PDB file of N, CA, C and O in Angstrom:
ATOM      1  N   MET A   1     -24.016-104.896 -15.681  1.00  0.00           N
ATOM      2  CA  MET A   1     -23.024-104.485 -14.721  1.00  0.00           C
ATOM      3  C   MET A   1     -22.041-105.636 -14.507  1.00  0.00           C
ATOM      4  O   MET A   1     -22.444-106.744 -14.155  1.00  0.00           O
ATOM      5  N   ALA A   2     -20.793-105.377 -14.714  1.00  0.00           N
ATOM      6  CA  ALA A   2     -19.757-106.390 -14.537  1.00  0.00           C
ATOM      7  C   ALA A   2     -19.358-106.473 -13.072  1.00  0.00           C
ATOM      8  O   ALA A   2     -19.325-105.472 -12.356  1.00  0.00           O
ATOM      9  N   THR A   3     -19.057-107.693 -12.649  1.00  0.00           N
ATOM     10  CA  THR A   3     -18.609-107.937 -11.284  1.00  0.00           C
ATOM     11  C   THR A   3     -17.366-108.804 -11.333  1.00  0.00           C
ATOM     12  O   THR A   3     -17.326-109.799 -12.058  1.00  0.00           O
ATOM     13  N   ASN A   4     -16.371-108.438 -10.579  1.00  0.00           N
ATOM     14  CA  ASN A   4     -15.160-109.259 -10.492  1.00  0.00           C
ATOM     15  C   ASN A   4     -15.395-110.396  -9.522  1.00  0.00           C
ATOM     16  O   ASN A   4     -15.954-110.199  -8.443  1.00  0.00           O
ATOM     17  N   VAL A   5     -14.968-111.588  -9.908  1.00  0.00           N
ATOM     18  CA  VAL A   5     -15.063-112.747  -9.029  1.00  0.00           C
ATOM     19  C   VAL A   5     -13.723-113.481  -9.062  1.00  0.00           C
ATOM     20  O   VAL A   5     -12.983-113.414 -10.044  1.00  0.00           O
ATOM     21  N   LYS A   6     -13.434-114.172  -7.981  1.00  0.00           N
ATOM     22  CA  LYS A   6     -12.208-114.963  -7.926  1.00  0.00           C
ATOM     23  C   LYS A   6     -12.560-116.401  -8.273  1.00  0.00           C
ATOM     24  O   LYS A   6     -13.467-116.991  -7.686  1.00  0.00           O
ATOM     25  N   LEU A   7     -11.833-116.956  -9.232  1.00  0.00           N
ATOM     26  CA  LEU A   7     -12.038-118.331  -9.659  1.00  0.00           C
ATOM     27  C   LEU A   7     -10.706-119.072  -9.545  1.00  0.00           C
ATOM     28  O   LEU A   7      -9.635-118.468  -9.606  1.00  0.00           O
ATOM     29  N   ALA A   8     -10.796-120.368  -9.383  1.00  0.00           N
ATOM     30  CA  ALA A   8      -9.591-121.177  -9.306  1.00  0.00           C
ATOM     31  C   ALA A   8      -8.813-121.077 -10.612  1.00  0.00           C
ATOM     32  O   ALA A   8      -9.400-121.061 -11.694  1.00  0.00           O
ATOM     33  N   ASP A   9      -7.498-121.009 -10.504  1.00  0.00           N
ATOM     34  CA  ASP A   9      -6.646-120.875 -11.686  1.00  0.00           C
ATOM     35  C   ASP A   9      -6.847-122.017 -12.672  1.00  0.00           C
ATOM     36  O   ASP A   9      -6.857-121.791 -13.882  1.00  0.00           O
ATOM     37  N   ASP A  10      -7.008-123.242 -12.171  1.00  0.00           N
ATOM     38  CA  ASP A  10      -7.168-124.380 -13.086  1.00  0.00           C
ATOM     39  C   ASP A  10      -8.489-124.301 -13.839  1.00  0.00           C
ATOM     40  O   ASP A  10      -8.553-124.692 -15.004  1.00  0.00           O
ATOM     41  N   LEU A  11      -9.540-123.805 -13.202  1.00  0.00           N
ATOM     42  CA  LEU A  11     -10.825-123.643 -13.883  1.00  0.00           C
ATOM     43  C   LEU A  11     -10.696-122.616 -15.009  1.00  0.00           C
ATOM     44  O   LEU A  11     -11.191-122.829 -16.115  1.00  0.00           O
ATOM     45  N   VAL A  12     -10.030-121.510 -14.716  1.00  0.00           N
ATOM     46  CA  VAL A  12      -9.861-120.459 -15.724  1.00  0.00           C
ATOM     47  C   VAL A  12      -9.007-120.969 -16.880  1.00  0.00           C
ATOM     48  O   VAL A  12      -9.291-120.663 -18.038  1.00  0.00           O
ATOM     49  N   GLU A  13      -7.965-121.742 -16.579  1.00  0.00           N
ATOM     50  CA  GLU A  13      -7.107-122.274 -17.636  1.00  0.00           C
ATOM     51  C   GLU A  13      -7.874-123.246 -18.537  1.00  0.00           C
ATOM     52  O   GLU A  13      -7.722-123.216 -19.758  1.00  0.00           O
ATOM     53  N   LYS A  14      -8.689-124.097 -17.937  1.00  0.00           N
ATOM     54  CA  LYS A  14      -9.504-125.017 -18.740  1.00  0.00           C
ATOM     55  C   LYS A  14     -10.485-124.237 -19.607  1.00  0.00           C
ATOM     56  O   LYS A  14     -10.678-124.554 -20.780  1.00  0.00           O
ATOM     57  N   ALA A  15     -11.101-123.218 -19.021  1.00  0.00           N
ATOM     58  CA  ALA A  15     -12.038-122.383 -19.785  1.00  0.00           C
ATOM     59  C   ALA A  15     -11.300-121.653 -20.905  1.00  0.00           C
ATOM     60  O   ALA A  15     -11.846-121.478 -21.995  1.00  0.00           O
ATOM     61  N   ARG A  16     -10.075-121.229 -20.647  1.00  0.00           N
ATOM     62  CA  ARG A  16      -9.280-120.521 -21.668  1.00  0.00           C
ATOM     63  C   ARG A  16      -9.012-121.431 -22.867  1.00  0.00           C
ATOM     64  O   ARG A  16      -9.140-120.997 -24.012  1.00  0.00           O
ATOM     65  N   ARG A  17      -8.641-122.689 -22.614  1.00  0.00           N
ATOM     66  CA  ARG A  17      -8.367-123.625 -23.703  1.00  0.00           C
ATOM     67  C   ARG A  17      -9.625-123.898 -24.528  1.00  0.00           C
ATOM     68  O   ARG A  17      -9.589-123.895 -25.759  1.00  0.00           O
ATOM     69  N   THR A  18     -10.721-124.132 -23.838  1.00  0.00           N
ATOM     70  CA  THR A  18     -11.974-124.404 -24.551  1.00  0.00           C
ATOM     71  C   THR A  18     -12.447-123.162 -25.286  1.00  0.00           C
ATOM     72  O   THR A  18     -12.934-123.255 -26.413  1.00  0.00           O
ATOM     73  N   ALA A  19     -12.307-122.000 -24.658  1.00  0.00           N
ATOM     74  CA  ALA A  19     -12.727-120.742 -25.284  1.00  0.00           C
ATOM     75  C   ALA A  19     -11.981-120.516 -26.591  1.00  0.00           C
ATOM     76  O   ALA A  19     -12.572-120.077 -27.578  1.00  0.00           O
ATOM     77  N   ALA A  20     -10.692-120.812 -26.603  1.00  0.00           N
ATOM     78  CA  ALA A  20      -9.900-120.629 -27.825  1.00  0.00           C
ATOM     79  C   ALA A  20     -10.415-121.546 -28.933  1.00  0.00           C
ATOM     80  O   ALA A  20     -10.516-121.131 -30.087  1.00  0.00           O
ATOM     81  N   ALA A  21     -10.735-122.776 -28.586  1.00  0.00           N
ATOM     82  CA  ALA A  21     -11.236-123.722 -29.582  1.00  0.00           C
ATOM     83  C   ALA A  21     -12.621-123.338 -30.088  1.00  0.00           C
ATOM     84  O   ALA A  21     -12.955-123.594 -31.245  1.00  0.00           O
ATOM     85  N   GLU A  22     -13.420-122.729 -29.230  1.00  0.00           N
ATOM     86  CA  GLU A  22     -14.798-122.364 -29.591  1.00  0.00           C
ATOM     87  C   GLU A  22     -14.922-120.914 -30.059  1.00  0.00           C
ATOM     88  O   GLU A  22     -16.026-120.447 -30.338  1.00  0.00           O
ATOM     89  N   HIS A  23     -13.798-120.199 -30.146  1.00  0.00           N
ATOM     90  CA  HIS A  23     -13.770-118.798 -30.579  1.00  0.00           C
ATOM     91  C   HIS A  23     -14.607-117.899 -29.672  1.00  0.00           C
ATOM     92  O   HIS A  23     -15.371-117.052 -30.135  1.00  0.00           O
ATOM     93  N   ARG A  24     -14.439-118.111 -28.362  1.00  0.00           N
ATOM     94  CA  ARG A  24     -15.113-117.273 -27.368  1.00  0.00           C
ATOM     95  C   ARG A  24     -14.062-116.648 -26.467  1.00  0.00           C
ATOM     96  O   ARG A  24     -12.932-117.130 -26.389  1.00  0.00           O
ATOM     97  N   SER A  25     -14.435-115.584 -25.794  1.00  0.00           N
ATOM     98  CA  SER A  25     -13.572-115.040 -24.750  1.00  0.00           C
ATOM     99  C   SER A  25     -13.719-115.924 -23.513  1.00  0.00           C
ATOM    100  O   SER A  25     -14.667-116.703 -23.412  1.00  0.00           O
ATOM    101  N   VAL A  26     -12.788-115.803 -22.580  1.00  0.00           N
ATOM    102  CA  VAL A  26     -12.878-116.604 -21.353  1.00  0.00           C
ATOM    103  C   VAL A  26     -14.155-116.275 -20.584  1.00  0.00           C
ATOM    104  O   VAL A  26     -14.841-117.201 -20.150  1.00  0.00           O
ATOM    105  N   PRO A  27     -14.509-114.998 -20.392  1.00  0.00           N
ATOM    106  CA  PRO A  27     -15.768-114.716 -19.688  1.00  0.00           C
ATOM    107  C   PRO A  27     -16.993-115.289 -20.402  1.00  0.00           C
ATOM    108  O   PRO A  27     -17.909-115.792 -19.751  1.00  0.00           O
ATOM    109  N   LYS A  28     -17.014-115.216 -21.733  1.00  0.00           N
ATOM    110  CA  LYS A  28     -18.154-115.775 -22.475  1.00  0.00           C
ATOM    111  C   LYS A  28     -18.198-117.297 -22.343  1.00  0.00           C
ATOM    112  O   LYS A  28     -19.280-117.883 -22.294  1.00  0.00           O
ATOM    113  N   GLN A  29     -17.027-117.943 -22.284  1.00  0.00           N
ATOM    114  CA  GLN A  29     -16.993-119.388 -22.100  1.00  0.00           C
ATOM    115  C   GLN A  29     -17.553-119.763 -20.738  1.00  0.00           C
ATOM    116  O   GLN A  29     -18.304-120.731 -20.621  1.00  0.00           O
ATOM    117  N   ILE A  30     -17.197-119.015 -19.721  1.00  0.00           N
ATOM    118  CA  ILE A  30     -17.710-119.295 -18.371  1.00  0.00           C
ATOM    119  C   ILE A  30     -19.217-119.039 -18.317  1.00  0.00           C
ATOM    120  O   ILE A  30     -19.943-119.785 -17.660  1.00  0.00           O
ATOM    121  N   GLU A  31     -19.694-118.000 -18.996  1.00  0.00           N
ATOM    122  CA  GLU A  31     -21.138-117.760 -19.086  1.00  0.00           C
ATOM    123  C   GLU A  31     -21.834-118.936 -19.769  1.00  0.00           C
ATOM    124  O   GLU A  31     -22.908-119.360 -19.342  1.00  0.00           O
ATOM    125  N   TYR A  32     -21.224-119.457 -20.825  1.00  0.00           N
ATOM    126  CA  TYR A  32     -21.775-120.606 -21.550  1.00  0.00           C
ATOM    127  C   TYR A  32     -21.864-121.816 -20.623  1.00  0.00           C
ATOM    128  O   TYR A  32     -22.888-122.498 -20.584  1.00  0.00           O
ATOM    129  N   TYR A  33     -20.790-122.081 -19.876  1.00  0.00           N
ATOM    130  CA  TYR A  33     -20.812-123.183 -18.911  1.00  0.00           C
ATOM    131  C   TYR A  33     -21.939-123.000 -17.896  1.00  0.00           C
ATOM    132  O   TYR A  33     -22.619-123.959 -17.531  1.00  0.00           O
ATOM    133  N   TYR A  34     -22.126-121.771 -17.448  1.00  0.00           N
ATOM    134  CA  TYR A  34     -23.190-121.490 -16.480  1.00  0.00           C
ATOM    135  C   TYR A  34     -24.559-121.804 -17.081  1.00  0.00           C
ATOM    136  O   TYR A  34     -25.397-122.430 -16.431  1.00  0.00           O
ATOM    137  N   ARG A  35     -24.781-121.370 -18.317  1.00  0.00           N
ATOM    138  CA  ARG A  35     -26.085-121.634 -18.948  1.00  0.00           C
ATOM    139  C   ARG A  35     -26.324-123.130 -19.113  1.00  0.00           C
ATOM    140  O   ARG A  35     -27.430-123.619 -18.880  1.00  0.00           O
ATOM    141  N   LEU A  36     -25.266-123.863 -19.521  1.00  0.00           N
ATOM    142  CA  LEU A  36     -25.398-125.325 -19.624  1.00  0.00           C
ATOM    143  C   LEU A  36     -25.807-125.929 -18.282  1.00  0.00           C
ATOM    144  O   LEU A  36     -26.734-126.735 -18.207  1.00  0.00           O
ATOM    145  N   ALA A  37     -25.112-125.533 -17.241  1.00  0.00           N
ATOM    146  CA  ALA A  37     -25.386-126.077 -15.906  1.00  0.00           C
ATOM    147  C   ALA A  37     -26.783-125.702 -15.438  1.00  0.00           C
ATOM    148  O   ALA A  37     -27.486-126.527 -14.855  1.00  0.00           O
ATOM    149  N   GLN A  38     -27.185-124.476 -15.687  1.00  0.00           N
ATOM    150  CA  GLN A  38     -28.509-124.017 -15.262  1.00  0.00           C
ATOM    151  C   GLN A  38     -29.606-124.816 -15.959  1.00  0.00           C
ATOM    152  O   GLN A  38     -30.557-125.252 -15.311  1.00  0.00           O
ATOM    153  N   ILE A  39     -29.485-125.009 -17.261  1.00  0.00           N
ATOM    154  CA  ILE A  39     -30.488-125.778 -18.002  1.00  0.00           C
ATOM    155  C   ILE A  39     -30.497-127.227 -17.531  1.00  0.00           C
ATOM    156  O   ILE A  39     -31.561-127.827 -17.378  1.00  0.00           O
ATOM    157  N   ALA A  40     -29.312-127.789 -17.302  1.00  0.00           N
ATOM    158  CA  ALA A  40     -29.228-129.177 -16.838  1.00  0.00           C
ATOM    159  C   ALA A  40     -29.879-129.347 -15.466  1.00  0.00           C
ATOM    160  O   ALA A  40     -30.561-130.343 -15.228  1.00  0.00           O
ATOM    161  N   GLU A  41     -29.679-128.398 -14.575  1.00  0.00           N
ATOM    162  CA  GLU A  41     -30.306-128.478 -13.250  1.00  0.00           C
ATOM    163  C   GLU A  41     -31.823-128.350 -13.335  1.00  0.00           C
ATOM    164  O   GLU A  41     -32.548-129.038 -12.617  1.00  0.00           O
ATOM    165  N   GLU A  42     -32.299-127.476 -14.204  1.00  0.00           N
ATOM    166  CA  GLU A  42     -33.738-127.249 -14.327  1.00  0.00           C
ATOM    167  C   GLU A  42     -34.434-128.362 -15.113  1.00  0.00           C
ATOM    168  O   GLU A  42     -35.647-128.536 -14.998  1.00  0.00           O
ATOM    169  N   ASN A  43     -33.679-129.107 -15.904  1.00  0.00           N
ATOM    170  CA  ASN A  43     -34.236-130.164 -16.759  1.00  0.00           C
ATOM    171  C   ASN A  43     -33.380-131.418 -16.640  1.00  0.00           C
ATOM    172  O   ASN A  43     -32.676-131.769 -17.586  1.00  0.00           O
ATOM    173  N   PRO A  44     -33.425-132.093 -15.510  1.00  0.00           N
ATOM    174  CA  PRO A  44     -32.522-133.234 -15.287  1.00  0.00           C
ATOM    175  C   PRO A  44     -32.747-134.409 -16.248  1.00  0.00           C
ATOM    176  O   PRO A  44     -31.881-135.276 -16.364  1.00  0.00           O
ATOM    177  N   ASP A  45     -33.866-134.451 -16.922  1.00  0.00           N
ATOM    178  CA  ASP A  45     -34.132-135.551 -17.843  1.00  0.00           C
ATOM    179  C   ASP A  45     -33.576-135.313 -19.248  1.00  0.00           C
ATOM    180  O   ASP A  45     -33.558-136.231 -20.068  1.00  0.00           O
ATOM    181  N   LEU A  46     -33.127-134.096 -19.530  1.00  0.00           N
ATOM    182  CA  LEU A  46     -32.590-133.803 -20.857  1.00  0.00           C
ATOM    183  C   LEU A  46     -31.141-134.263 -20.960  1.00  0.00           C
ATOM    184  O   LEU A  46     -30.348-134.001 -20.056  1.00  0.00           O
ATOM    185  N   PRO A  47     -30.785-134.942 -22.045  1.00  0.00           N
ATOM    186  CA  PRO A  47     -29.382-135.309 -22.223  1.00  0.00           C
ATOM    187  C   PRO A  47     -28.543-134.078 -22.576  1.00  0.00           C
ATOM    188  O   PRO A  47     -29.044-133.108 -23.145  1.00  0.00           O
ATOM    189  N   PHE A  48     -27.267-134.141 -22.227  1.00  0.00           N
ATOM    190  CA  PHE A  48     -26.354-133.032 -22.493  1.00  0.00           C
ATOM    191  C   PHE A  48     -26.364-132.636 -23.965  1.00  0.00           C
ATOM    192  O   PHE A  48     -26.361-131.449 -24.290  1.00  0.00           O
ATOM    193  N   SER A  49     -26.375-133.616 -24.846  1.00  0.00           N
ATOM    194  CA  SER A  49     -26.331-133.321 -26.284  1.00  0.00           C
ATOM    195  C   SER A  49     -27.525-132.464 -26.714  1.00  0.00           C
ATOM    196  O   SER A  49     -27.375-131.578 -27.555  1.00  0.00           O
ATOM    197  N   LEU A  50     -28.694-132.717 -26.153  1.00  0.00           N
ATOM    198  CA  LEU A  50     -29.875-131.925 -26.500  1.00  0.00           C
ATOM    199  C   LEU A  50     -29.752-130.504 -25.950  1.00  0.00           C
ATOM    200  O   LEU A  50     -30.108-129.540 -26.627  1.00  0.00           O
ATOM    201  N   ILE A  51     -29.253-130.379 -24.737  1.00  0.00           N
ATOM    202  CA  ILE A  51     -29.059-129.048 -24.147  1.00  0.00           C
ATOM    203  C   ILE A  51     -28.103-128.231 -25.012  1.00  0.00           C
ATOM    204  O   ILE A  51     -28.348-127.056 -25.284  1.00  0.00           O
ATOM    205  N   ARG A  52     -27.020-128.859 -25.436  1.00  0.00           N
ATOM    206  CA  ARG A  52     -26.040-128.166 -26.277  1.00  0.00           C
ATOM    207  C   ARG A  52     -26.666-127.745 -27.602  1.00  0.00           C
ATOM    208  O   ARG A  52     -26.435-126.630 -28.067  1.00  0.00           O
ATOM    209  N   GLU A  53     -27.450-128.619 -28.208  1.00  0.00           N
ATOM    210  CA  GLU A  53     -28.118-128.284 -29.468  1.00  0.00           C
ATOM    211  C   GLU A  53     -29.111-127.137 -29.285  1.00  0.00           C
ATOM    212  O   GLU A  53     -29.239-126.283 -30.163  1.00  0.00           O
ATOM    213  N   LEU A  54     -29.807-127.113 -28.161  1.00  0.00           N
ATOM    214  CA  LEU A  54     -30.736-126.019 -27.879  1.00  0.00           C
ATOM    215  C   LEU A  54     -30.002-124.688 -27.780  1.00  0.00           C
ATOM    216  O   LEU A  54     -30.468-123.677 -28.307  1.00  0.00           O
ATOM    217  N   LEU A  55     -28.854-124.686 -27.107  1.00  0.00           N
ATOM    218  CA  LEU A  55     -28.082-123.454 -26.998  1.00  0.00           C
ATOM    219  C   LEU A  55     -27.537-123.019 -28.354  1.00  0.00           C
ATOM    220  O   LEU A  55     -27.510-121.826 -28.655  1.00  0.00           O
ATOM    221  N   LEU A  56     -27.107-123.969 -29.172  1.00  0.00           N
ATOM    222  CA  LEU A  56     -26.633-123.630 -30.514  1.00  0.00           C
ATOM    223  C   LEU A  56     -27.766-123.056 -31.360  1.00  0.00           C
ATOM    224  O   LEU A  56     -27.576-122.071 -32.074  1.00  0.00           O
ATOM    225  N   ALA A  57     -28.924-123.660 -31.279  1.00  0.00           N
ATOM    226  CA  ALA A  57     -30.075-123.176 -32.050  1.00  0.00           C
ATOM    227  C   ALA A  57     -30.486-121.781 -31.600  1.00  0.00           C
ATOM    228  O   ALA A  57     -30.939-120.970 -32.408  1.00  0.00           O
ATOM    229  N   ASP A  58     -30.327-121.505 -30.320  1.00  0.00           N
ATOM    230  CA  ASP A  58     -30.694-120.200 -29.780  1.00  0.00           C
ATOM    231  C   ASP A  58     -29.813-119.090 -30.350  1.00  0.00           C
ATOM    232  O   ASP A  58     -30.233-117.934 -30.389  1.00  0.00           O
ATOM    233  N   THR A  59     -28.610-119.419 -30.788  1.00  0.00           N
ATOM    234  CA  THR A  59     -27.705-118.404 -31.325  1.00  0.00           C
ATOM    235  C   THR A  59     -27.861-118.196 -32.823  1.00  0.00           C
ATOM    236  O   THR A  59     -27.316-117.241 -33.377  1.00  0.00           O
ATOM    237  N   GLU A  60     -28.600-119.079 -33.482  1.00  0.00           N
ATOM    238  CA  GLU A  60     -28.773-118.960 -34.926  1.00  0.00           C
ATOM    239  C   GLU A  60     -29.713-117.817 -35.267  1.00  0.00           C
ATOM    240  O   GLU A  60     -30.613-117.473 -34.501  1.00  0.00           O
ATOM    241  N   GLU A  61     -29.481-117.241 -36.432  1.00  0.00           N
ATOM    242  CA  GLU A  61     -30.354-116.178 -36.918  1.00  0.00           C
ATOM    243  C   GLU A  61     -31.719-116.740 -37.272  1.00  0.00           C
ATOM    244  O   GLU A  61     -31.840-117.828 -37.835  1.00  0.00           O
ATOM    245  N   ALA A  62     -32.735-115.977 -36.933  1.00  0.00           N
ATOM    246  CA  ALA A  62     -34.084-116.398 -37.283  1.00  0.00           C
ATOM    247  C   ALA A  62     -34.271-116.288 -38.787  1.00  0.00           C
ATOM    248  O   ALA A  62     -33.772-115.358 -39.421  1.00  0.00           O
ATOM    249  N   THR A  63     -34.978-117.222 -39.334  1.00  0.00           N
ATOM    250  CA  THR A  63     -35.292-117.174 -40.763  1.00  0.00           C
ATOM    251  C   THR A  63     -36.762-116.840 -40.908  1.00  0.00           C
ATOM    252  O   THR A  63     -37.506-116.814 -39.928  1.00  0.00           O
ATOM    253  N   SER A  64     -37.165-116.588 -42.112  1.00  0.00           N
ATOM    254  CA  SER A  64     -38.568-116.262 -42.328  1.00  0.00           C
ATOM    255  C   SER A  64     -39.441-117.477 -41.962  1.00  0.00           C
ATOM    256  O   SER A  64     -39.003-118.627 -42.018  1.00  0.00           O
ATOM    257  N   GLU A  65     -40.655-117.180 -41.596  1.00  0.00           N
ATOM    258  CA  GLU A  65     -41.570-118.244 -41.224  1.00  0.00           C
ATOM    259  C   GLU A  65     -41.905-119.101 -42.440  1.00  0.00           C
ATOM    260  O   GLU A  65     -42.016-118.611 -43.564  1.00  0.00           O
ATOM    261  N   TYR A  66     -42.060-120.369 -42.180  1.00  0.00           N
ATOM    262  CA  TYR A  66     -42.453-121.290 -43.247  1.00  0.00           C
ATOM    263  C   TYR A  66     -43.955-121.205 -43.441  1.00  0.00           C
ATOM    264  O   TYR A  66     -44.711-121.260 -42.471  1.00  0.00           O
ATOM    265  N   SER A  67     -44.392-121.073 -44.679  1.00  0.00           N
ATOM    266  CA  SER A  67     -45.838-121.042 -44.925  1.00  0.00           C
ATOM    267  C   SER A  67     -46.241-122.359 -45.577  1.00  0.00           C
ATOM    268  O   SER A  67     -45.606-122.822 -46.525  1.00  0.00           O
ATOM    269  N   PHE A  68     -47.277-122.934 -45.066  1.00  0.00           N
ATOM    270  CA  PHE A  68     -47.810-124.169 -45.618  1.00  0.00           C
ATOM    271  C   PHE A  68     -48.775-123.815 -46.734  1.00  0.00           C
ATOM    272  O   PHE A  68     -49.744-123.087 -46.519  1.00  0.00           O
ATOM    273  N   ASN A  69     -48.511-124.325 -47.912  1.00  0.00           N
ATOM    274  CA  ASN A  69     -49.398-124.008 -49.053  1.00  0.00           C
ATOM    275  C   ASN A  69     -50.374-125.105 -49.284  1.00  0.00           C
ATOM    276  O   ASN A  69     -51.197-125.018 -50.196  1.00  0.00           O
TER     277      ASN A  69
END
C-alpha cells in the first residue's frame, strides 16, 4: 500500500541526483536510504562499506549451491 508523505525539497533533489546515477527511481532511492539507516542503527559496529556490500549481495541472483567433492 502506497502512502504519500511530505519530504523536504532539498532531500528529494539529492535523492533524485543519486537515483539517476544508481539507475533507481526517487522512491526506490529513498527506500534504499531507509534500509541503510535501519541496518546501521541495528548494527552500530558495522562499517558503512560492509552494510552497502550486504545490500548489494542481497540483490544478486542466487547461484547453485557449491558442492564440496
